[in-house]
C-alpha positions, 0 to 999 in steps of 0.5 A, spaced: 385 807 360 389 812 357 396 814 360 397 820 364 401 825 360 407 829 363 403 835 365 398 831 369 403 828 372 407 834 374 400 837 377 399 831 381 406 831 384 405 839 386 398 837 389 402 832 393 408 835 395 406 842 396 402 841 403 408 836 405 413 841 404 409 846 408 408 841 414 416 840 414 417 848 413 412 849 419 416 843 423 422 847 422 420 853 424 416 851 430 423 847 432 427 853 431 423 857 435 422 852 441 430 850 441 434 856 439 435 860 445 436 867 440 429 865 437 426 864 444 428 871 446 426 874 440 420 870 437 417 876 433 423 877 429 424 870 428 417 869 426 417 875 422 423 872 418 419 865 418 413 868 415 417 872 410 421 867 407 415 863 403 412 870 402 418 872 398 419 866 395 412 866 392 412 873 390 419 871 386 416 865 383 409 869 381 413 875 378 419 871 375 416 870 368 414 877 367 420 880 368 424 882 362 
């Protein structure tokens, strides 16, 4: 059996880490919306903020290599 190359190891770690990070992020968002009084009063604003954070992060990662 051949050893796993570094690219394969990186891909395996990404496949395992990204869903776990998403679950943790959702738990943080739900916990914030359930416990913080300001988030209870304005759930659409805080929900929008929590929705924009991964969108902006993903867009920055996607567009980042093409910027010059």
